[in-house]
C-alpha angles and dihedrals in degrees: 000000000000090000090054090051091045090058091056096075092057089067098057146356091254134038119217126207086244089060091051094048091048092049093049094047113180090359089065090093094063100068092049092047089052101040099047095053091044089057088056093046091051121083088266088069092078091071105114112254095011096101090052092048090050090048090054090051090048090051090052091051095043091044090061089050090049090052090054101247112171093226138002118285116215129182113266094247088058094042091055093058107113144173132200118283090235092059090050091051092049092048091050091052091050092048096046096084090050090048091052090054091047090050088053093050099036112039111158100283115176092002094185089073091063099052142054118006093354090069090056091048088052090049090052091050090049091052091049091050091049091050089059092058102078096058092040091052088077089069117065113256092350091124090065093085099056092038090052090053091049091051089051090053089049092051092047090052092046096051094030094231115155094193089057087049089057089050089050090052090051090049089050091053090048090048091054090049091050091047093051092048091052093049 
């Protein structure tokens, strides 16, 4: 995937988010389903209303996945956002060592769990996890459990690792148990 992104800068001086989504194809959902929950899990996630906003965005992303879209649709004003090709190339080189380690850990085990109907099941689970966020937001740091499960689903979809998908399902079950115990 990084090689696909690395080839983008050769086409222009800037790289738009639309270019990145197009290059990633059906894997374009993964980064959004990782990044949005990580924002909530970070210290910024304690800002009132932010977890709910992030949950709404996650539902919009996962809803597209549930409907079977080939790649993520973003509004045109978001798609047009761009950065310089040099910054993209530098970022890719910084990310490459992390990607190599991830390739070593997550290497396409049980691939059938990351395609076909299983992707839609994952999208449904992501939506259910996101729906638990607004009521849990009332309790400090309670949204960490469902957001952690959502990030695990996003990573499983990104690296296409079925064993990680099973781990994400187990995390989702644990998140529901934690949420019910807090309520």
